[in-house]
PyMOL commands that place a pseudoatom at each C-alpha (Angstrom):
pseudoatom trace, name=CA, resn=MET, resi=1, chain=A, elem=C, hetatm=0, pos=[4.155, -15.233, -3.399]
pseudoatom trace, name=CA, resn=GLY, resi=2, chain=A, elem=C, hetatm=0, pos=[0.453, -14.473, -3.585]
pseudoatom trace, name=CA, resn=ASP, resi=3, chain=A, elem=C, hetatm=0, pos=[-1.876, -16.677, -5.526]
pseudoatom trace, name=CA, resn=ALA, resi=4, chain=A, elem=C, hetatm=0, pos=[-4.690, -16.140, -8.004]
pseudoatom trace, name=CA, resn=THR, resi=5, chain=A, elem=C, hetatm=0, pos=[-7.247, -15.807, -5.216]
pseudoatom trace, name=CA, resn=GLY, resi=6, chain=A, elem=C, hetatm=0, pos=[-5.896, -12.522, -3.900]
pseudoatom trace, name=CA, resn=PHE, resi=7, chain=A, elem=C, hetatm=0, pos=[-2.776, -13.137, -1.829]
pseudoatom trace, name=CA, resn=GLY, resi=8, chain=A, elem=C, hetatm=0, pos=[-4.397, -15.936, 0.090]
pseudoatom trace, name=CA, resn=ARG, resi=9, chain=A, elem=C, hetatm=0, pos=[-7.928, -16.469, 1.275]
pseudoatom trace, name=CA, resn=ASN, resi=10, chain=A, elem=C, hetatm=0, pos=[-9.438, -13.058, 0.614]
pseudoatom trace, name=CA, resn=ARG, resi=11, chain=A, elem=C, hetatm=0, pos=[-9.260, -10.381, -2.064]
pseudoatom trace, name=CA, resn=LEU, resi=12, chain=A, elem=C, hetatm=0, pos=[-6.719, -7.764, -1.049]
pseudoatom trace, name=CA, resn=ARG, resi=13, chain=A, elem=C, hetatm=0, pos=[-7.840, -4.152, -1.570]
pseudoatom trace, name=CA, resn=VAL, resi=14, chain=A, elem=C, hetatm=0, pos=[-4.783, -2.082, -2.465]
pseudoatom trace, name=CA, resn=LEU, resi=15, chain=A, elem=C, hetatm=0, pos=[-4.414, 1.654, -2.915]
pseudoatom trace, name=CA, resn=LEU, resi=16, chain=A, elem=C, hetatm=0, pos=[-1.321, 2.191, -5.069]
pseudoatom trace, name=CA, resn=VAL, resi=17, chain=A, elem=C, hetatm=0, pos=[0.230, 5.660, -4.897]
pseudoatom trace, name=CA, resn=GLU, resi=18, chain=A, elem=C, hetatm=0, pos=[3.048, 6.077, -7.418]
pseudoatom trace, name=CA, resn=ASP, resi=19, chain=A, elem=C, hetatm=0, pos=[3.826, 9.086, -9.611]
pseudoatom trace, name=CA, resn=SER, resi=20, chain=A, elem=C, hetatm=0, pos=[5.960, 7.149, -12.119]
pseudoatom trace, name=CA, resn=GLN, resi=21, chain=A, elem=C, hetatm=0, pos=[3.518, 5.956, -14.759]
pseudoatom trace, name=CA, resn=ASP, resi=22, chain=A, elem=C, hetatm=0, pos=[5.681, 2.974, -15.758]
pseudoatom trace, name=CA, resn=ILE, resi=23, chain=A, elem=C, hetatm=0, pos=[6.056, 1.704, -12.177]
pseudoatom trace, name=CA, resn=ARG, resi=24, chain=A, elem=C, hetatm=0, pos=[2.371, 2.360, -11.446]
pseudoatom trace, name=CA, resn=GLU, resi=25, chain=A, elem=C, hetatm=0, pos=[1.304, 0.346, -14.506]
pseudoatom trace, name=CA, resn=VAL, resi=26, chain=A, elem=C, hetatm=0, pos=[3.654, -2.576, -13.774]
pseudoatom trace, name=CA, resn=PHE, resi=27, chain=A, elem=C, hetatm=0, pos=[2.649, -2.750, -10.090]
pseudoatom trace, name=CA, resn=THR, resi=28, chain=A, elem=C, hetatm=0, pos=[-1.036, -2.568, -11.053]
pseudoatom trace, name=CA, resn=LEU, resi=29, chain=A, elem=C, hetatm=0, pos=[-0.632, -5.456, -13.521]
pseudoatom trace, name=CA, resn=LEU, resi=30, chain=A, elem=C, hetatm=0, pos=[1.306, -7.581, -11.020]
pseudoatom trace, name=CA, resn=LEU, resi=31, chain=A, elem=C, hetatm=0, pos=[-1.134, -6.877, -8.181]
pseudoatom trace, name=CA, resn=ARG, resi=32, chain=A, elem=C, hetatm=0, pos=[-4.148, -7.709, -10.351]
pseudoatom trace, name=CA, resn=ALA, resi=33, chain=A, elem=C, hetatm=0, pos=[-2.434, -10.863, -11.627]
pseudoatom trace, name=CA, resn=ASP, resi=34, chain=A, elem=C, hetatm=0, pos=[-2.210, -11.954, -7.982]
pseudoatom trace, name=CA, resn=GLY, resi=35, chain=A, elem=C, hetatm=0, pos=[-5.923, -11.249, -7.567]
pseudoatom trace, name=CA, resn=ALA, resi=36, chain=A, elem=C, hetatm=0, pos=[-5.813, -7.898, -5.764]
pseudoatom trace, name=CA, resn=GLU, resi=37, chain=A, elem=C, hetatm=0, pos=[-8.377, -5.188, -6.282]
pseudoatom trace, name=CA, resn=VAL, resi=38, chain=A, elem=C, hetatm=0, pos=[-6.304, -2.090, -7.143]
pseudoatom trace, name=CA, resn=VAL, resi=39, chain=A, elem=C, hetatm=0, pos=[-7.048, 1.613, -7.125]
pseudoatom trace, name=CA, resn=ALA, resi=40, chain=A, elem=C, hetatm=0, pos=[-4.033, 3.424, -8.575]
pseudoatom trace, name=CA, resn=THR, resi=41, chain=A, elem=C, hetatm=0, pos=[-3.225, 7.109, -8.318]
pseudoatom trace, name=CA, resn=SER, resi=42, chain=A, elem=C, hetatm=0, pos=[-0.268, 9.347, -9.036]
pseudoatom trace, name=CA, resn=SER, resi=43, chain=A, elem=C, hetatm=0, pos=[-0.900, 11.968, -6.353]
pseudoatom trace, name=CA, resn=GLY, resi=44, chain=A, elem=C, hetatm=0, pos=[-0.933, 12.170, -2.585]
pseudoatom trace, name=CA, resn=ARG, resi=45, chain=A, elem=C, hetatm=0, pos=[-4.042, 14.344, -2.638]
pseudoatom trace, name=CA, resn=GLU, resi=46, chain=A, elem=C, hetatm=0, pos=[-6.023, 11.720, -4.563]
pseudoatom trace, name=CA, resn=ALA, resi=47, chain=A, elem=C, hetatm=0, pos=[-4.761, 9.014, -2.202]
pseudoatom trace, name=CA, resn=VAL, resi=48, chain=A, elem=C, hetatm=0, pos=[-6.080, 10.947, 0.772]
pseudoatom trace, name=CA, resn=GLU, resi=49, chain=A, elem=C, hetatm=0, pos=[-9.425, 11.440, -1.019]
pseudoatom trace, name=CA, resn=GLN, resi=50, chain=A, elem=C, hetatm=0, pos=[-9.656, 7.719, -1.848]
pseudoatom trace, name=CA, resn=THR, resi=51, chain=A, elem=C, hetatm=0, pos=[-9.083, 6.656, 1.767]
pseudoatom trace, name=CA, resn=ALA, resi=52, chain=A, elem=C, hetatm=0, pos=[-11.863, 8.998, 2.880]
pseudoatom trace, name=CA, resn=LYS, resi=53, chain=A, elem=C, hetatm=0, pos=[-14.258, 7.205, 0.496]
pseudoatom trace, name=CA, resn=ARG, resi=54, chain=A, elem=C, hetatm=0, pos=[-13.454, 3.539, 1.078]
pseudoatom trace, name=CA, resn=ASP, resi=55, chain=A, elem=C, hetatm=0, pos=[-11.441, 1.050, 3.088]
pseudoatom trace, name=CA, resn=PHE, resi=56, chain=A, elem=C, hetatm=0, pos=[-8.198, -0.463, 1.840]
pseudoatom trace, name=CA, resn=ASP, resi=57, chain=A, elem=C, hetatm=0, pos=[-6.254, -3.370, 3.287]
pseudoatom trace, name=CA, resn=VAL, resi=58, chain=A, elem=C, hetatm=0, pos=[-2.941, -1.952, 2.061]
pseudoatom trace, name=CA, resn=VAL, resi=59, chain=A, elem=C, hetatm=0, pos=[-1.690, 1.414, 0.938]
pseudoatom trace, name=CA, resn=LEU, resi=60, chain=A, elem=C, hetatm=0, pos=[1.372, 0.853, -1.242]
pseudoatom trace, name=CA, resn=THR, resi=61, chain=A, elem=C, hetatm=0, pos=[3.038, 4.222, -1.694]
pseudoatom trace, name=CA, resn=ASP, resi=62, chain=A, elem=C, hetatm=0, pos=[6.101, 5.995, -2.959]
pseudoatom trace, name=CA, resn=LEU, resi=63, chain=A, elem=C, hetatm=0, pos=[7.557, 8.810, -0.857]
pseudoatom trace, name=CA, resn=GLY, resi=64, chain=A, elem=C, hetatm=0, pos=[8.550, 11.107, -3.727]
pseudoatom trace, name=CA, resn=LEU, resi=65, chain=A, elem=C, hetatm=0, pos=[5.169, 12.389, -4.824]
pseudoatom trace, name=CA, resn=PRO, resi=66, chain=A, elem=C, hetatm=0, pos=[4.659, 15.596, -6.809]
pseudoatom trace, name=CA, resn=ASP, resi=67, chain=A, elem=C, hetatm=0, pos=[2.110, 17.286, -4.552]
pseudoatom trace, name=CA, resn=ILE, resi=68, chain=A, elem=C, hetatm=0, pos=[2.432, 16.147, -0.918]
pseudoatom trace, name=CA, resn=PRO, resi=69, chain=A, elem=C, hetatm=0, pos=[5.506, 14.691, 0.837]
pseudoatom trace, name=CA, resn=GLY, resi=70, chain=A, elem=C, hetatm=0, pos=[5.176, 10.925, 1.365]
pseudoatom trace, name=CA, resn=ASP, resi=71, chain=A, elem=C, hetatm=0, pos=[5.275, 11.090, 5.171]
pseudoatom trace, name=CA, resn=ALA, resi=72, chain=A, elem=C, hetatm=0, pos=[2.442, 13.643, 5.129]
pseudoatom trace, name=CA, resn=VAL, resi=73, chain=A, elem=C, hetatm=0, pos=[0.422, 11.374, 2.827]
pseudoatom trace, name=CA, resn=ILE, resi=74, chain=A, elem=C, hetatm=0, pos=[0.888, 8.488, 5.255]
pseudoatom trace, name=CA, resn=ARG, resi=75, chain=A, elem=C, hetatm=0, pos=[-0.299, 10.621, 8.204]
pseudoatom trace, name=CA, resn=ARG, resi=76, chain=A, elem=C, hetatm=0, pos=[-3.343, 11.908, 6.309]
pseudoatom trace, name=CA, resn=VAL, resi=77, chain=A, elem=C, hetatm=0, pos=[-4.269, 8.468, 4.983]
pseudoatom trace, name=CA, resn=LEU, resi=78, chain=A, elem=C, hetatm=0, pos=[-4.122, 7.009, 8.490]
pseudoatom trace, name=CA, resn=ALA, resi=79, chain=A, elem=C, hetatm=0, pos=[-6.135, 9.921, 9.886]
pseudoatom trace, name=CA, resn=ASN, resi=80, chain=A, elem=C, hetatm=0, pos=[-8.842, 9.384, 7.228]
pseudoatom trace, name=CA, resn=ALA, resi=81, chain=A, elem=C, hetatm=0, pos=[-9.017, 5.618, 7.441]
pseudoatom trace, name=CA, resn=ARG, resi=82, chain=A, elem=C, hetatm=0, pos=[-12.020, 4.100, 9.155]
pseudoatom trace, name=CA, resn=ARG, resi=83, chain=A, elem=C, hetatm=0, pos=[-10.020, 0.877, 9.455]
pseudoatom trace, name=CA, resn=ARG, resi=84, chain=A, elem=C, hetatm=0, pos=[-6.224, 1.089, 9.568]
pseudoatom trace, name=CA, resn=PRO, resi=85, chain=A, elem=C, hetatm=0, pos=[-4.580, -0.223, 6.401]
pseudoatom trace, name=CA, resn=ARG, resi=86, chain=A, elem=C, hetatm=0, pos=[-1.077, -1.663, 6.313]
pseudoatom trace, name=CA, resn=ILE, resi=87, chain=A, elem=C, hetatm=0, pos=[1.251, 0.979, 4.921]
pseudoatom trace, name=CA, resn=ILE, resi=88, chain=A, elem=C, hetatm=0, pos=[3.966, -0.352, 2.635]
pseudoatom trace, name=CA, resn=VAL, resi=89, chain=A, elem=C, hetatm=0, pos=[6.442, 2.118, 1.154]
pseudoatom trace, name=CA, resn=VAL, resi=90, chain=A, elem=C, hetatm=0, pos=[8.559, 1.530, -1.939]
pseudoatom trace, name=CA, resn=THR, resi=91, chain=A, elem=C, hetatm=0, pos=[10.991, 4.400, -2.403]
pseudoatom trace, name=CA, resn=GLY, resi=92, chain=A, elem=C, hetatm=0, pos=[14.198, 5.479, -4.033]
pseudoatom trace, name=CA, resn=TYR, resi=93, chain=A, elem=C, hetatm=0, pos=[14.873, 7.783, -1.083]
pseudoatom trace, name=CA, resn=ASP, resi=94, chain=A, elem=C, hetatm=0, pos=[17.203, 7.015, 1.796]
pseudoatom trace, name=CA, resn=GLU, resi=95, chain=A, elem=C, hetatm=0, pos=[17.535, 8.665, 5.193]
pseudoatom trace, name=CA, resn=PRO, resi=96, chain=A, elem=C, hetatm=0, pos=[16.052, 10.842, 6.592]
pseudoatom trace, name=CA, resn=PHE, resi=97, chain=A, elem=C, hetatm=0, pos=[13.003, 10.096, 4.437]
pseudoatom trace, name=CA, resn=VAL, resi=98, chain=A, elem=C, hetatm=0, pos=[12.819, 6.429, 5.446]
pseudoatom trace, name=CA, resn=SER, resi=99, chain=A, elem=C, hetatm=0, pos=[12.816, 7.314, 9.148]
pseudoatom trace, name=CA, resn=ARG, resi=100, chain=A, elem=C, hetatm=0, pos=[10.154, 9.977, 8.599]
pseudoatom trace, name=CA, resn=ALA, resi=101, chain=A, elem=C, hetatm=0, pos=[7.986, 7.427, 6.765]
pseudoatom trace, name=CA, resn=ARG, resi=102, chain=A, elem=C, hetatm=0, pos=[8.273, 5.004, 9.690]
pseudoatom trace, name=CA, resn=GLN, resi=103, chain=A, elem=C, hetatm=0, pos=[7.509, 7.772, 12.197]
pseudoatom trace, name=CA, resn=ALA, resi=104, chain=A, elem=C, hetatm=0, pos=[4.439, 8.681, 10.130]
pseudoatom trace, name=CA, resn=GLY, resi=105, chain=A, elem=C, hetatm=0, pos=[3.131, 5.111, 10.405]
pseudoatom trace, name=CA, resn=ALA, resi=106, chain=A, elem=C, hetatm=0, pos=[4.696, 3.040, 7.613]
pseudoatom trace, name=CA, resn=ASP, resi=107, chain=A, elem=C, hetatm=0, pos=[4.713, -0.648, 8.525]
pseudoatom trace, name=CA, resn=ILE, resi=108, chain=A, elem=C, hetatm=0, pos=[7.334, -1.680, 5.964]
pseudoatom trace, name=CA, resn=VAL, resi=109, chain=A, elem=C, hetatm=0, pos=[9.757, 0.341, 3.834]
pseudoatom trace, name=CA, resn=PHE, resi=110, chain=A, elem=C, hetatm=0, pos=[11.448, -1.128, 0.761]
pseudoatom trace, name=CA, resn=ASN, resi=111, chain=A, elem=C, hetatm=0, pos=[14.114, 0.639, -1.258]
pseudoatom trace, name=CA, resn=LYS, resi=112, chain=A, elem=C, hetatm=0, pos=[13.933, 0.636, -5.050]
pseudoatom trace, name=CA, resn=PRO, resi=113, chain=A, elem=C, hetatm=0, pos=[14.601, -1.467, -6.917]
pseudoatom trace, name=CA, resn=VAL, resi=114, chain=A, elem=C, hetatm=0, pos=[12.487, -3.999, -5.072]
pseudoatom trace, name=CA, resn=VAL, resi=115, chain=A, elem=C, hetatm=0, pos=[12.189, -7.653, -6.023]
pseudoatom trace, name=CA, resn=TRP, resi=116, chain=A, elem=C, hetatm=0, pos=[8.526, -8.375, -6.744]
pseudoatom trace, name=CA, resn=SER, resi=117, chain=A, elem=C, hetatm=0, pos=[8.506, -11.652, -4.770]
pseudoatom trace, name=CA, resn=THR, resi=118, chain=A, elem=C, hetatm=0, pos=[9.693, -9.772, -1.651]
pseudoatom trace, name=CA, resn=LEU, resi=119, chain=A, elem=C, hetatm=0, pos=[6.938, -7.206, -2.033]
pseudoatom trace, name=CA, resn=ALA, resi=120, chain=A, elem=C, hetatm=0, pos=[4.370, -9.926, -2.795]
pseudoatom trace, name=CA, resn=ASP, resi=121, chain=A, elem=C, hetatm=0, pos=[5.360, -11.748, 0.418]
pseudoatom trace, name=CA, resn=ALA, resi=122, chain=A, elem=C, hetatm=0, pos=[4.702, -8.561, 2.422]
pseudoatom trace, name=CA, resn=LEU, resi=123, chain=A, elem=C, hetatm=0, pos=[1.337, -8.180, 0.694]
pseudoatom trace, name=CA, resn=ALA, resi=124, chain=A, elem=C, hetatm=0, pos=[0.461, -11.820, 1.392]
pseudoatom trace, name=CA, resn=ALA, resi=125, chain=A, elem=C, hetatm=0, pos=[1.252, -11.267, 5.082]
pseudoatom trace, name=CA, resn=ALA, resi=126, chain=A, elem=C, hetatm=0, pos=[-1.040, -8.221, 5.052]
pseudoatom trace, name=CA, resn=ALA, resi=127, chain=A, elem=C, hetatm=0, pos=[-3.788, -10.317, 3.442]
pseudoatom trace, name=CA, resn=ASP, resi=128, chain=A, elem=C, hetatm=0, pos=[-3.401, -13.024, 6.089]
pseudoatom trace, name=CA, resn=GLU, resi=129, chain=A, elem=C, hetatm=0, pos=[-3.499, -10.392, 8.839]
pseudoatom trace, name=CA, resn=GLN, resi=130, chain=A, elem=C, hetatm=0, pos=[-6.645, -8.849, 7.362]
pseudoatom trace, name=CA, resn=HIS, resi=131, chain=A, elem=C, hetatm=0, pos=[-8.290, -12.264, 7.014]
pseudoatom trace, name=CA, resn=GLY, resi=132, chain=A, elem=C, hetatm=0, pos=[-7.639, -12.910, 10.719]
pseudoatom trace, name=CA, resn=ALA, resi=133, chain=A, elem=C, hetatm=0, pos=[-9.098, -9.512, 11.666]
pseudoatom trace, name=CA, resn=ASP, resi=134, chain=A, elem=C, hetatm=0, pos=[-12.180, -10.177, 9.533]
pseudoatom trace, name=CA, resn=ARG, resi=135, chain=A, elem=C, hetatm=0, pos=[-12.697, -13.553, 11.221]
pseudoatom trace, name=CA, resn=LEU, resi=136, chain=A, elem=C, hetatm=0, pos=[-12.507, -11.924, 14.674]
pseudoatom trace, name=CA, resn=ALA, resi=137, chain=A, elem=C, hetatm=0, pos=[-14.966, -9.204, 13.657]
pseudoatom trace, name=CA, resn=ALA, resi=138, chain=A, elem=C, hetatm=0, pos=[-17.425, -11.809, 12.370]
pseudoatom trace, name=CA, resn=ALA, resi=139, chain=A, elem=C, hetatm=0, pos=[-17.234, -13.869, 15.597]
for i in range(1, 139): cmd.bond("trace and resi %d" % i, "trace and resi %d" % (i + 1))
show_as sticks, trace
zoom trace
């Protein structure tokens, strides 16, 4: 599980896209407790706007959003990103939505309910990957 320094050696920047207020609030609290910097939104449109403004290490998104289908959000986020974030999906949907999310560019798909430690491990791996990329860029 991540630690108080941001899932490892660097502060993880996470865009959380979840329309359920309860889940969004719990994930935000847990992510911040692990040291992540979190921008949380309930809509796909706002997620796309956020990724046009700034870089994120991880986009943690639901597929069932009220305004834009999750696979379309993933495609638009990746098209906007100056630096490709890891895309982690947490969804209550099954096939064919899971396959469409992967085809759109999702790196990992978890089905709800997800155990926090499993999700935190995936986030820690993303933080380690980003730290390695940052070291290479600085060299």
